[in-house]
Backbone as CSV, one residue per row, in Angstrom:
resi,resn,N_x,N_y,N_z,CA_x,CA_y,CA_z,C_x,C_y,C_z
1,UNK,-9.427,9.618,-24.624,-10.421,8.796,-24.249,-10.370,8.080,-22.683
2,UNK,-9.142,8.119,-22.207,-9.279,7.735,-20.789,-10.034,8.700,-19.780
3,UNK,-9.984,9.924,-20.226,-10.712,10.733,-19.499,-12.292,10.558,-19.623
4,UNK,-12.606,10.222,-20.868,-14.004,9.809,-21.066,-14.222,8.575,-19.998
5,UNK,-13.546,7.677,-20.069,-13.741,6.330,-19.248,-13.773,6.828,-17.692
6,UNK,-12.919,7.638,-17.243,-12.905,8.008,-16.079,-14.282,8.813,-15.454
7,UNK,-14.702,9.779,-16.542,-16.136,10.369,-16.320,-17.214,9.301,-16.229
8,UNK,-17.177,8.313,-17.052,-18.045,7.299,-17.108,-18.147,6.568,-15.862
9,UNK,-17.059,6.280,-15.145,-17.133,5.659,-13.789,-17.463,6.504,-12.793
10,UNK,-17.210,7.748,-12.775,-17.633,8.552,-11.702,-19.001,8.827,-11.735
11,UNK,-19.824,8.689,-13.222,-21.094,9.065,-13.226,-22.061,7.914,-12.748
12,UNK,-21.503,6.705,-13.299,-22.309,5.641,-13.047,-22.104,4.742,-11.737
13,UNK,-20.970,5.057,-11.151,-20.412,4.121,-10.186,-20.614,4.847,-8.641
14,UNK,-21.380,5.769,-8.385,-21.502,6.336,-7.039,-22.279,5.412,-6.217
15,UNK,-23.238,4.558,-6.768,-24.275,3.999,-5.968,-23.711,2.475,-5.381
16,UNK,-22.220,2.210,-5.695,-21.887,0.836,-5.318,-20.910,1.161,-4.046
17,UNK,-21.148,0.262,-2.937,-20.254,0.508,-2.093,-18.910,-0.420,-2.263
18,UNK,-17.792,0.234,-2.032,-16.532,-0.269,-2.785,-15.877,-1.277,-1.964
19,UNK,-16.396,-1.509,-0.829,-15.759,-2.461,0.155,-16.723,-3.798,0.294
20,UNK,-17.507,-4.174,-0.609,-18.269,-5.245,-0.565,-17.969,-6.180,-1.536
21,UNK,-17.356,-7.259,-1.227,-16.819,-8.350,-2.101,-17.528,-9.727,-1.994
22,UNK,-17.335,-10.455,-3.089,-17.935,-11.898,-3.120,-17.181,-12.832,-2.107
23,UNK,-18.051,-13.719,-1.687,-17.515,-14.641,-0.687,-16.411,-15.488,-1.364
24,UNK,-15.397,-15.753,-0.523,-14.291,-16.502,-1.147,-13.349,-15.738,-1.820
25,UNK,-13.173,-14.326,-1.457,-12.164,-13.610,-2.332,-10.833,-13.560,-1.179
26,UNK,-9.812,-14.044,-1.683,-8.641,-14.115,-0.935,-7.532,-13.444,-1.619
27,UNK,-6.439,-13.181,-0.821,-5.197,-12.578,-1.433,-4.534,-13.527,-2.364
28,UNK,-4.323,-13.050,-3.621,-3.582,-13.865,-4.557,-2.096,-13.911,-4.609
29,UNK,-1.367,-14.692,-5.172,-0.020,-14.629,-5.211,0.497,-14.894,-6.411
30,UNK,1.885,-14.432,-6.615,2.537,-14.720,-7.994,3.114,-16.266,-7.932
31,UNK,2.955,-16.848,-6.824,3.526,-18.267,-6.864,2.283,-19.101,-7.111
32,UNK,2.633,-20.419,-6.892,1.465,-21.463,-6.866,0.510,-21.091,-5.770
33,UNK,-0.923,-21.355,-6.074,-2.200,-21.215,-5.018,-2.057,-22.393,-4.062
34,UNK,-1.510,-23.570,-4.593,-1.820,-24.918,-4.001,-1.263,-24.874,-2.538
35,UNK,-0.143,-24.330,-2.126,0.276,-24.307,-0.748,-0.411,-23.382,0.277
36,UNK,-1.037,-22.502,-0.363,-1.866,-21.427,0.296,-3.221,-21.782,0.543
37,UNK,-3.657,-22.907,-0.372,-5.144,-23.215,-0.192,-5.765,-23.314,1.008
38,UNK,-4.976,-24.250,1.932,-5.564,-24.480,3.387,-5.650,-23.375,4.307
39,UNK,-4.418,-22.372,3.918,-4.264,-21.230,4.750,-5.408,-20.330,4.455
40,UNK,-5.660,-19.940,3.074,-6.578,-18.989,2.595,-8.208,-19.314,2.651
41,UNK,-8.215,-20.598,2.543,-9.692,-21.078,2.328,-10.541,-21.363,3.678
42,UNK,-10.004,-20.833,4.788,-10.717,-20.914,6.106,-12.028,-20.087,5.900
43,UNK,-12.821,-20.067,7.028,-14.084,-19.483,6.881,-13.965,-17.943,6.533
44,UNK,-14.809,-17.623,5.695,-14.837,-16.114,5.185,-15.631,-15.245,5.823
45,UNK,-16.647,-15.997,6.586,-17.641,-15.141,7.430,-17.582,-15.784,8.878
46,UNK,-17.809,-14.836,9.986,-18.139,-15.490,11.155,-18.970,-14.460,12.066
47,UNK,-19.727,-15.056,13.022,-20.406,-14.101,13.790,-19.506,-13.242,14.505
48,UNK,-19.696,-11.873,14.800,-18.959,-11.007,15.510,-19.081,-11.413,16.876
49,UNK,-17.649,-11.678,17.546,-17.636,-11.928,18.954,-17.068,-10.838,19.908
50,UNK,-16.869,-9.846,19.555,-16.214,-8.731,20.363,-17.150,-7.554,20.189
51,UNK,-17.006,-6.470,21.093,-17.391,-5.194,21.150,-16.522,-4.065,20.739
52,UNK,-15.385,-4.076,21.535,-14.445,-2.834,21.372,-13.150,-3.430,20.641
53,UNK,-12.611,-2.424,19.937,-11.217,-2.780,19.235,-10.312,-1.726,19.638
54,UNK,-9.153,-2.047,20.238,-8.037,-1.276,20.456,-6.777,-1.637,20.284
55,UNK,-5.709,-0.681,19.997,-4.295,-1.179,19.867,-3.479,-0.925,21.030
56,UNK,-2.544,-1.639,21.283,-1.441,-1.241,22.454,-0.097,-1.621,21.824
57,UNK,0.829,-1.175,22.706,2.414,-1.350,22.201,2.870,-2.371,22.952
58,UNK,3.300,-3.456,22.645,3.801,-4.638,23.294,5.562,-4.569,23.433
59,UNK,5.989,-5.654,23.494,7.302,-5.951,23.558,7.961,-5.680,22.319
60,UNK,9.227,-5.052,22.623,9.975,-4.561,21.340,9.430,-3.334,20.596
61,UNK,8.325,-2.683,21.113,7.768,-1.589,20.597,6.774,-1.936,19.455
62,UNK,6.488,-3.393,19.329,5.634,-3.707,18.297,4.102,-3.356,18.824
63,UNK,3.121,-3.103,17.836,1.814,-2.855,18.099,0.900,-4.041,17.994
64,UNK,-0.111,-4.085,18.979,-1.026,-5.489,18.909,-2.314,-4.912,18.751
65,UNK,-3.387,-5.785,18.417,-4.741,-5.425,18.084,-5.427,-6.258,19.192
66,UNK,-6.342,-5.499,19.878,-7.113,-6.187,21.146,-8.611,-6.150,20.746
67,UNK,-8.942,-7.398,20.790,-10.609,-7.497,20.553,-11.248,-7.611,21.740
68,UNK,-11.742,-6.558,22.715,-12.065,-6.495,23.842,-10.831,-6.708,24.674
69,UNK,-10.675,-7.920,25.480,-9.443,-8.060,26.032,-8.787,-9.038,25.532
70,UNK,-8.915,-9.624,24.374,-8.302,-10.679,23.842,-7.216,-10.087,22.782
71,UNK,-5.886,-10.685,22.697,-5.124,-10.177,21.709,-5.150,-10.883,20.419
72,UNK,-5.326,-10.124,19.312,-5.411,-10.938,17.821,-4.373,-11.716,17.605
73,UNK,-4.724,-12.868,16.970,-3.824,-13.841,16.514,-3.854,-14.104,14.979
74,UNK,-2.740,-14.524,14.467,-2.887,-15.006,12.961,-3.632,-16.360,12.822
75,UNK,-3.918,-16.730,11.346,-4.451,-18.039,11.360,-3.416,-19.093,11.641
76,UNK,-2.088,-18.764,11.747,-1.101,-19.728,12.091,-0.942,-19.765,13.689
77,UNK,-1.467,-18.881,14.425,-1.397,-19.058,15.765,-0.466,-18.052,16.434
78,UNK,0.024,-17.195,15.622,1.309,-16.091,15.924,0.295,-15.020,16.555
79,UNK,1.013,-14.305,17.585,0.383,-13.090,18.024,0.524,-12.022,16.795
80,UNK,-0.799,-11.456,16.663,-0.796,-10.300,15.401,-0.067,-8.986,15.951
81,UNK,1.283,-9.005,15.178,1.884,-7.621,15.755,2.287,-6.896,14.351
82,UNK,2.511,-5.382,14.535,2.887,-4.726,13.309,3.835,-3.680,13.882
83,UNK,4.714,-3.234,12.996,5.969,-2.680,13.476,5.488,-0.897,13.635
84,UNK,4.434,-0.463,13.156,4.103,0.889,13.547,2.840,1.104,13.731
85,UNK,2.413,2.331,14.408,1.069,2.610,14.937,-0.021,2.941,13.662
86,UNK,0.454,3.506,12.438,-0.187,3.885,11.516,-0.782,2.532,10.960
87,UNK,-0.223,1.501,10.693,-0.647,0.130,10.138,-1.668,-0.418,11.190
88,UNK,-1.127,-0.206,12.678,-1.913,-0.899,13.540,-3.547,-0.161,13.517
89,UNK,-3.515,1.030,13.346,-4.838,1.619,13.469,-5.460,1.416,12.232
90,UNK,-4.945,1.276,11.100,-5.622,0.810,9.935,-6.322,-0.516,9.803
91,UNK,-5.455,-1.416,10.506,-6.151,-2.797,10.678,-7.133,-2.887,11.801
92,UNK,-6.933,-2.024,12.814,-7.927,-1.958,13.884,-9.219,-1.373,13.217
93,UNK,-9.216,-0.530,12.464,-10.130,0.019,11.725,-11.092,-1.070,10.941
94,UNK,-10.528,-1.925,10.295,-10.992,-2.952,9.598,-11.853,-3.932,10.416
95,UNK,-11.395,-3.948,11.631,-12.245,-4.890,12.612,-13.302,-4.124,13.131
96,UNK,-13.030,-2.752,13.393,-13.907,-1.856,14.139,-15.296,-1.698,13.245
97,UNK,-15.121,-1.625,11.937,-16.195,-1.245,11.098,-17.062,-2.696,10.737
98,UNK,-16.730,-3.791,11.263,-17.490,-4.977,11.163,-18.779,-4.907,11.923
99,UNK,-19.770,-5.497,11.328,-21.172,-5.387,11.961,-21.483,-6.582,12.639
100,UNK,-22.621,-7.194,12.486,-22.962,-8.449,13.128,-22.101,-9.675,12.781
101,UNK,-21.654,-9.790,11.604,-20.875,-10.674,10.887,-19.520,-10.189,10.213
102,UNK,-18.671,-11.036,10.710,-17.246,-10.643,10.328,-16.944,-11.051,8.956
103,UNK,-16.638,-10.263,7.846,-16.616,-10.465,6.514,-15.112,-10.502,6.119
104,UNK,-14.233,-11.492,6.556,-12.757,-11.451,6.508,-12.386,-11.167,4.908
105,UNK,-13.138,-11.415,3.915,-12.717,-11.196,2.497,-12.882,-9.609,2.346
106,UNK,-13.272,-8.859,3.320,-13.098,-7.467,3.159,-11.935,-6.740,3.734
107,UNK,-11.290,-7.618,4.544,-10.276,-7.020,5.429,-8.704,-7.296,4.716
108,UNK,-8.617,-6.604,3.717,-7.372,-6.853,3.012,-5.913,-6.555,3.783
109,UNK,-6.066,-5.733,4.573,-4.977,-5.166,5.356,-4.499,-6.278,6.373
110,UNK,-5.707,-6.652,7.022,-5.507,-7.898,8.057,-5.101,-9.063,7.399
111,UNK,-5.457,-9.355,6.227,-5.090,-10.469,5.391,-3.482,-10.350,4.995
112,UNK,-3.165,-9.057,4.503,-1.807,-8.987,4.124,-0.885,-9.287,5.408
113,UNK,-1.191,-8.587,6.630,-0.472,-8.826,7.709,-0.347,-10.352,8.173
114,UNK,-1.417,-11.095,8.165,-1.233,-12.572,8.339,-0.483,-13.157,7.354
115,UNK,-0.435,-12.842,5.998,0.378,-13.514,5.067,1.857,-13.161,5.217
116,UNK,2.251,-11.885,5.815,3.532,-11.545,5.948,4.127,-12.163,7.405
117,UNK,3.097,-12.264,8.326,3.556,-12.811,9.668,3.757,-14.417,9.585
118,UNK,2.707,-14.967,8.969,2.724,-16.417,8.795,3.772,-17.052,7.685
119,UNK,3.755,-16.112,6.669,4.459,-16.647,5.457,4.137,-18.109,5.189
120,UNK,2.862,-18.328,4.771,2.412,-19.601,4.845,3.030,-20.652,3.775
121,UNK,3.643,-19.925,2.654,4.465,-20.689,1.737,6.062,-20.785,1.858
122,UNK,6.393,-20.168,3.161,7.805,-20.144,3.479,8.794,-19.517,2.290
123,UNK,8.121,-18.626,1.875,9.111,-17.968,0.829,10.162,-17.105,1.272
124,UNK,11.329,-16.924,0.625,12.221,-15.863,1.031,12.285,-14.551,0.436
125,UNK,12.789,-13.535,0.819,12.803,-12.225,0.198,13.220,-12.412,-1.337
126,UNK,14.306,-13.167,-1.474,14.887,-13.262,-2.998,13.775,-14.011,-3.734
127,UNK,13.118,-14.987,-3.298,12.070,-15.547,-3.980,10.912,-14.667,-4.473
128,UNK,10.576,-13.814,-3.630,9.474,-12.755,-3.968,10.072,-11.804,-5.026
129,UNK,11.160,-11.352,-4.837,11.792,-10.532,-5.779,11.774,-11.110,-7.269
130,UNK,12.419,-12.588,-7.330,12.248,-13.166,-8.512,10.993,-13.273,-9.250
131,UNK,9.985,-13.429,-8.294,8.704,-13.690,-8.784,8.241,-12.333,-9.285
132,UNK,8.434,-11.311,-8.850,7.954,-10.006,-9.168,8.737,-9.710,-10.630
133,UNK,9.943,-10.041,-10.742,10.530,-9.541,-12.065,10.225,-10.728,-13.067
134,UNK,9.649,-11.773,-12.728,9.172,-12.598,-13.742,7.973,-12.114,-14.476
135,UNK,7.172,-11.519,-13.524,5.880,-10.712,-13.974,6.251,-9.804,-15.028
136,UNK,7.395,-9.176,-14.988,7.824,-8.224,-16.070,7.660,-8.554,-17.484
137,UNK,8.193,-9.868,-17.513,8.107,-10.537,-18.919,6.686,-10.825,-19.556
138,UNK,5.784,-10.503,-18.610,4.423,-10.655,-19.307,3.454,-9.503,-18.879
139,UNK,4.267,-8.265,-18.593,3.600,-7.030,-18.147,2.593,-6.535,-19.153
140,UNK,1.342,-6.338,-18.633,0.119,-5.817,-19.217,0.392,-4.906,-20.370
141,UNK,1.273,-3.786,-19.883,1.351,-2.714,-20.929,2.454,-2.919,-21.871
142,UNK,3.340,-3.997,-21.704,4.177,-4.258,-22.883,3.669,-5.137,-23.938
143,UNK,2.408,-5.426,-23.909,1.694,-6.358,-25.001,0.845,-5.283,-25.679
144,UNK,1.123,-5.136,-26.963,0.203,-4.305,-27.841,-0.522,-4.942,-28.941
145,UNK,-1.532,-4.413,-29.308,-2.329,-4.924,-30.331,-2.055,-4.297,-31.616
146,UNK,-2.248,-5.045,-32.698,-2.262,-4.338,-34.155,-3.433,-3.982,-34.518
147,UNK,-4.511,-4.121,-34.053,-5.892,-3.828,-34.474,-6.892,-3.918,-33.384
148,UNK,-7.924,-3.196,-33.516,-8.378,-2.195,-34.191,-7.791,-1.006,-34.162
149,UNK,-7.646,-0.093,-34.905,-7.048,1.191,-34.884,-7.169,2.176,-33.633
150,UNK,-8.435,2.126,-33.415,-8.681,2.757,-32.076,-8.275,2.196,-30.889
151,UNK,-7.934,1.100,-30.687,-7.334,0.503,-29.553,-5.892,0.591,-29.729
152,UNK,-5.252,0.527,-30.698,-3.961,0.798,-31.056,-3.529,2.240,-30.590
153,UNK,-4.424,3.243,-31.065,-4.065,4.515,-30.669,-4.226,4.807,-29.052
154,UNK,-5.322,4.159,-28.633,-5.646,4.468,-27.080,-4.314,3.886,-26.415
155,UNK,-3.773,2.504,-26.761,-2.455,1.931,-26.034,-1.568,2.831,-26.247
156,UNK,-1.284,3.366,-27.326,-0.194,4.273,-27.547,-0.185,5.505,-26.692
157,UNK,-1.422,6.128,-26.821,-1.534,7.384,-26.139,-1.711,7.293,-24.491
158,UNK,-2.174,6.197,-24.091,-2.119,6.062,-22.615,-1.182,5.262,-21.841
159,UNK,-0.404,4.190,-22.584,0.403,3.379,-22.054,1.787,3.750,-22.290
160,UNK,2.303,4.489,-23.452,3.486,4.947,-23.802,3.930,6.040,-22.750
161,UNK,3.144,7.013,-22.337,3.751,7.916,-21.413,4.263,7.251,-20.026
162,UNK,3.365,6.206,-19.642,3.846,5.441,-18.374,5.141,4.752,-18.757
163,UNK,5.252,4.155,-19.796,6.469,3.456,-20.226,7.716,4.369,-20.238
164,UNK,7.565,5.489,-20.866,8.489,6.572,-20.875,8.887,7.091,-19.617
165,UNK,7.931,7.045,-18.487,8.126,7.553,-17.182,9.055,6.481,-16.476
166,UNK,8.687,5.225,-16.485,9.549,4.370,-15.886,10.975,4.187,-16.397
167,UNK,11.064,4.247,-17.721,12.443,4.049,-18.366,13.150,5.252,-17.779
168,UNK,12.756,6.463,-17.667,13.542,7.642,-17.392,13.704,7.582,-15.880
169,UNK,12.587,7.262,-15.148,12.771,7.167,-13.765,13.934,6.186,-13.147
170,UNK,13.920,4.802,-13.629,14.764,4.041,-13.392,16.057,3.873,-14.288
171,UNK,16.149,4.575,-15.375,17.205,4.513,-16.175,17.334,3.163,-16.939
172,UNK,16.436,2.673,-17.315,16.215,1.216,-17.987,15.612,1.262,-19.261
173,UNK,15.555,0.320,-20.042,14.812,-0.202,-21.179,14.017,-1.207,-21.249
174,UNK,12.786,-0.948,-21.441,11.873,-2.126,-21.353,11.211,-2.282,-22.805
175,UNK,10.667,-1.421,-23.457,10.060,-1.582,-24.530,8.719,-2.323,-24.552
176,UNK,7.873,-2.489,-25.917,6.634,-3.096,-25.824,6.856,-3.924,-27.320
177,UNK,5.740,-4.582,-27.394,5.881,-5.783,-28.631,4.401,-6.111,-29.049
178,UNK,4.207,-6.360,-30.396,2.844,-7.059,-30.792,2.990,-8.375,-30.913
179,UNK,4.043,-9.066,-30.452,4.349,-10.414,-30.551,3.758,-11.126,-29.457
180,UNK,3.291,-12.271,-29.430,2.803,-13.030,-28.358,3.899,-13.348,-27.345
181,UNK,5.249,-13.407,-27.891,6.402,-13.557,-27.015,6.664,-12.316,-26.194
182,UNK,6.115,-11.180,-26.606,6.382,-10.125,-25.785,7.770,-9.441,-25.958
183,UNK,8.051,-8.360,-25.450,9.381,-7.974,-25.745,10.670,-8.597,-24.907
184,UNK,11.855,-8.428,-25.470,13.045,-8.916,-24.676,13.299,-7.935,-23.736
185,UNK,13.354,-8.356,-22.389,13.703,-7.483,-21.246,15.159,-7.543,-21.157
186,UNK,16.074,-6.470,-21.368,17.405,-6.647,-21.090,17.695,-7.087,-19.678
187,UNK,19.077,-7.814,-19.622,19.469,-8.228,-18.192,19.683,-7.144,-17.423
188,UNK,20.251,-6.035,-17.891,20.400,-4.752,-17.171,19.276,-4.309,-16.473
189,UNK,18.172,-4.358,-17.176,17.002,-3.702,-16.684,16.370,-4.610,-15.494
190,UNK,16.453,-5.956,-15.547,16.178,-6.794,-14.611,16.914,-6.583,-13.433
191,UNK,18.413,-6.411,-13.724,19.151,-6.133,-12.307,19.026,-5.119,-11.629
192,UNK,18.604,-3.808,-12.434,18.229,-2.535,-11.816,17.037,-2.700,-10.955
193,UNK,16.083,-3.360,-11.560,14.757,-3.589,-10.744,15.087,-4.472,-9.506
194,UNK,15.931,-5.403,-9.757,16.353,-6.170,-8.515,16.890,-5.581,-7.512
195,UNK,17.918,-4.568,-7.842,18.399,-3.940,-6.743,17.513,-3.130,-6.033
196,UNK,16.538,-2.469,-6.899,15.573,-1.643,-6.331,14.611,-2.475,-5.465
197,UNK,14.050,-3.560,-5.804,13.248,-4.324,-5.038,13.813,-4.881,-3.895
198,UNK,15.213,-4.931,-3.851,15.982,-5.395,-2.729,15.877,-4.347,-1.545
199,UNK,15.793,-3.066,-1.849,15.478,-1.961,-0.934,14.160,-2.277,0.009
200,UNK,13.119,-3.043,-0.532,12.048,-3.037,0.206,12.163,-4.124,1.238
201,UNK,11.533,-3.941,2.446,11.441,-5.028,3.353,10.616,-6.051,2.847
202,UNK,10.577,-7.259,3.851,9.676,-8.327,3.495,8.220,-7.848,3.498
203,UNK,7.674,-6.989,4.353,6.364,-6.901,4.395,5.951,-5.928,3.295
204,UNK,6.839,-5.048,2.981,6.618,-4.083,1.722,6.396,-4.877,0.428
205,UNK,7.375,-5.879,0.333,7.367,-6.689,-0.860,6.004,-7.742,-0.829
206,UNK,5.452,-8.012,0.205,4.206,-8.609,0.336,3.176,-7.882,-0.265
207,UNK,3.101,-6.537,0.000,2.055,-5.630,-0.464,2.207,-5.457,-1.921
208,UNK,3.502,-5.248,-2.422,3.939,-4.950,-3.608,3.589,-6.116,-4.610
209,UNK,3.799,-7.259,-4.129,3.169,-8.608,-4.953,1.871,-8.611,-4.959
210,UNK,1.019,-8.217,-4.037,-0.425,-8.206,-4.050,-0.825,-7.061,-5.208
211,UNK,-0.266,-5.935,-5.201,-0.661,-5.014,-6.156,-0.434,-5.473,-7.703
212,UNK,0.840,-5.892,-7.766,1.251,-6.565,-9.095,0.181,-7.527,-9.601
213,UNK,-0.226,-8.548,-8.677,-1.110,-9.530,-9.047,-2.582,-8.926,-9.481
214,UNK,-2.909,-7.817,-8.809,-4.077,-7.087,-9.213,-4.209,-6.467,-10.489
215,UNK,-2.835,-5.783,-10.676,-2.824,-4.902,-11.934,-2.194,-5.871,-13.384
216,UNK,-1.645,-6.902,-12.862,-1.058,-7.752,-13.829,0.186,-7.099,-14.467
217,UNK,0.817,-6.036,-13.676,1.861,-5.157,-14.271,2.832,-4.722,-13.259
218,UNK,3.973,-5.085,-13.545,5.012,-4.463,-12.636,5.242,-2.804,-12.843
219,UNK,5.128,-2.527,-13.952,5.257,-1.078,-14.572,4.072,-0.218,-13.963
220,UNK,2.933,-0.699,-13.837,1.933,0.107,-13.321,1.898,0.267,-11.751
221,UNK,2.446,-1.014,-11.090,2.499,-0.876,-9.730,3.703,-0.043,-9.293
222,UNK,4.703,-0.107,-10.160,5.651,1.014,-9.602,5.090,2.487,-9.784
223,UNK,4.397,2.561,-10.791,3.803,4.060,-10.997,2.889,4.183,-10.000
224,UNK,2.121,3.285,-9.451,1.224,3.700,-8.279,1.863,3.870,-6.991
225,UNK,3.048,2.934,-6.747,3.720,3.164,-5.427,4.576,4.223,-5.433
226,UNK,5.153,4.784,-6.547,5.840,5.764,-6.730,5.036,7.173,-6.633
227,UNK,3.769,7.058,-6.589,2.776,8.026,-6.756,2.806,8.850,-7.928
228,UNK,3.234,8.128,-9.050,3.095,8.597,-10.369,1.722,8.632,-11.149
229,UNK,0.961,7.495,-10.438,-0.356,7.381,-10.856,-1.351,7.162,-9.696
230,UNK,-2.518,7.398,-9.941,-3.675,7.210,-8.729,-4.026,5.944,-8.955
231,UNK,-4.716,5.366,-7.764,-5.365,4.088,-7.558,-6.295,4.022,-9.084
232,UNK,-7.141,5.097,-9.205,-8.012,5.079,-10.438,-7.305,4.856,-11.577
233,UNK,-6.235,5.735,-12.030,-5.613,5.687,-13.167,-4.984,4.233,-13.341
234,UNK,-4.255,3.746,-12.366,-3.524,2.411,-12.623,-4.569,1.140,-12.719
235,UNK,-5.693,1.215,-12.178,-6.548,0.233,-12.529,-7.303,0.315,-13.963
236,UNK,-7.506,1.474,-14.346,-8.131,1.829,-15.584,-6.886,1.470,-16.607
237,UNK,-5.810,1.739,-16.366,-4.871,1.485,-17.469,-4.660,-0.171,-17.498
238,UNK,-4.655,-0.679,-16.374,-4.429,-2.303,-16.317,-5.625,-2.915,-17.209
239,UNK,-6.805,-2.218,-17.191,-8.017,-2.930,-18.066,-8.283,-2.051,-19.228
240,UNK,-7.255,-1.697,-19.997,-7.640,-0.651,-21.014,-8.454,-1.187,-22.099
241,UNK,-8.024,-2.527,-22.609,-8.691,-3.110,-23.585,-10.236,-3.392,-23.224
242,UNK,-10.455,-3.764,-22.023,-11.752,-4.053,-21.682,-12.599,-2.818,-21.619
243,UNK,-11.871,-1.683,-20.963,-12.504,-0.296,-21.049,-12.972,0.119,-22.443
244,UNK,-11.951,-0.037,-23.530,-12.207,0.196,-24.720,-13.411,-0.495,-25.505
245,UNK,-13.638,-1.764,-25.109,-14.720,-2.663,-25.474,-16.105,-2.206,-24.914
246,UNK,-15.951,-1.707,-23.806,-17.169,-1.066,-22.974,-17.563,0.017,-23.700
247,UNK,-16.744,1.059,-23.986,-17.006,2.195,-24.589,-17.745,2.035,-26.018
248,UNK,-17.258,0.941,-26.771,-17.708,0.530,-27.965,-19.058,-0.165,-27.949
249,UNK,-19.191,-1.080,-27.068,-20.354,-2.052,-26.979,-21.119,-1.858,-25.821
250,UNK,-20.818,-1.139,-24.747,-21.515,-1.085,-23.535,-21.135,-2.255,-22.670
251,UNK,-21.827,-2.345,-21.435,-21.412,-3.370,-20.451,-22.744,-3.840,-19.730
252,UNK,-22.460,-5.305,-19.301,-23.762,-5.583,-18.461,-23.918,-4.724,-17.000
253,UNK,-25.153,-4.321,-17.057,-25.547,-3.372,-15.864,-25.020,-3.842,-14.622
254,UNK,-24.240,-2.952,-13.846,-23.906,-3.005,-12.595,-22.403,-4.005,-12.462
255,UNK,-22.415,-5.129,-13.313,-21.307,-6.109,-13.202,-19.901,-5.272,-13.323
256,UNK,-19.816,-4.615,-14.252,-18.606,-3.994,-14.781,-18.108,-3.161,-13.492
257,UNK,-19.149,-2.229,-13.086,-18.862,-1.319,-12.015,-18.312,-1.965,-10.689
258,UNK,-19.100,-3.050,-10.367,-18.736,-3.999,-9.268,-17.476,-4.471,-9.248
259,UNK,-17.161,-5.049,-10.385,-15.606,-5.489,-10.606,-14.738,-4.345,-10.561
260,UNK,-14.875,-3.169,-11.067,-13.956,-2.007,-11.019,-13.643,-1.640,-9.597
261,UNK,-14.804,-1.426,-8.853,-14.796,-0.969,-7.389,-13.831,-2.137,-6.462
262,UNK,-14.186,-3.263,-6.855,-13.592,-4.371,-6.126,-11.985,-4.322,-6.414
263,UNK,-11.678,-4.122,-7.693,-10.174,-3.990,-7.995,-9.590,-2.766,-7.490
264,UNK,-10.321,-1.763,-7.513,-9.710,-0.543,-6.892,-9.550,-0.708,-5.417
265,UNK,-10.337,-1.335,-4.705,-10.390,-1.651,-3.098,-9.005,-2.472,-2.922
266,UNK,-8.978,-3.571,-3.591,-7.743,-4.373,-3.382,-6.577,-3.806,-3.889
267,UNK,-6.367,-3.085,-4.728,-5.265,-2.291,-5.284,-4.730,-1.175,-4.388
268,UNK,-5.882,-0.470,-3.742,-5.570,0.595,-2.767,-4.901,0.133,-1.509
269,UNK,-5.457,-1.096,-1.100,-5.337,-1.656,0.130,-3.795,-2.090,0.068
270,UNK,-3.281,-2.810,-1.220,-1.996,-3.348,-1.452,-1.013,-2.194,-1.385
271,UNK,-1.432,-0.939,-2.052,-0.481,0.274,-1.938,-0.340,0.882,-0.794
272,UNK,-1.421,0.928,-0.168,-1.443,1.392,1.524,-0.393,0.614,2.316
273,UNK,-0.592,-0.659,2.127,0.156,-1.790,2.876,1.829,-1.446,2.720
274,UNK,1.955,-1.299,1.413,3.397,-1.126,1.055,4.118,0.301,1.812
275,UNK,3.089,1.125,1.662,3.626,2.594,2.365,3.715,2.499,3.734
276,UNK,2.533,1.877,4.356,2.482,1.810,5.856,3.458,0.738,6.608
277,UNK,3.831,-0.155,5.638,4.835,-1.099,6.072,6.256,-0.560,6.022
278,UNK,6.373,0.578,5.382,7.672,1.124,5.200,7.749,2.425,6.230
279,UNK,6.740,2.629,6.808,6.452,3.823,7.844,6.997,3.468,9.091
280,UNK,7.863,4.334,9.672,8.455,3.949,11.031,8.148,5.316,11.900
281,UNK,7.493,6.245,11.574,7.323,7.397,12.383,6.036,7.103,12.919
282,UNK,5.829,7.401,14.216,4.673,7.146,15.050,3.740,8.353,14.793
283,UNK,2.507,7.963,14.709,1.369,8.972,14.635,0.547,8.809,16.164
284,UNK,-0.096,9.823,16.359,-0.838,10.114,17.503,-1.700,8.765,17.921
285,UNK,-1.599,8.279,19.186,-2.115,7.034,19.395,-3.662,7.349,19.655
286,UNK,-4.237,6.072,19.057,-5.755,6.261,18.943,-6.412,4.891,19.288
287,UNK,-7.454,5.007,20.468,-7.899,3.758,20.615,-9.442,3.760,19.899
288,UNK,-9.736,2.562,19.479,-11.050,2.526,18.778,-12.070,1.781,19.559
289,UNK,-13.127,2.363,19.894,-13.918,2.074,20.917,-15.504,2.171,20.272
290,UNK,-16.361,1.514,20.348,-17.786,1.672,20.177,-18.288,2.753,20.944
């Protein structure tokens, strides 16, 4: 049935631009939003004030983004720097494709970099890991329904292979449950994932947290980051019940496709950020100019 859902989106989703999002869309967090409110609720649109975008390598080998002759800074006033050229080019591209109006809510990589640089809630790496592990207790694919039979079968056919993969990949036990309390996650499993997450740097954790928030699933996020799942697969699996209902009853014209592409774009940006934040090899230098 998931193949049918995929075909449905490919057939009806071609006419929607996947990087157009509603005003006010910001990077969510696993922690409380209150401390971030002032940081993320700044102006979401602004008149474009530059012509050319370029990257340059500054002190310590860090890469900077230049808007004409001005260096880009974070909302907190820090110099905007990233550790590798690939991420710098990706961020510069976000700025380069903006037209007359800067739509900050479409610039997911820029926002993730700002969050990592400013760390507005002043969280430590350990706190971010604990937040990610907490999400495992309410993981989307750990909660199963008892009816209707069609959805029960769909969850079993589509979620069980992913669950089997992650349990074998990390040598852990997770399980699933139809109880509202969810499954009991063994402490050994949490410790294994804690050690794995500890291998991520702070920036990669920032991106992973963003992906987890989009998919409501640590399991699906690992599947995506480990390249076991594509973005399309991970997003569809995170919305399996909704997709089932749409197959049964239909959907509001365009609204569902719009939401789907929006979620795919955010999830893809988060996954890209994880990989680019871990990337240490240089790519060929590229200057972006009109």
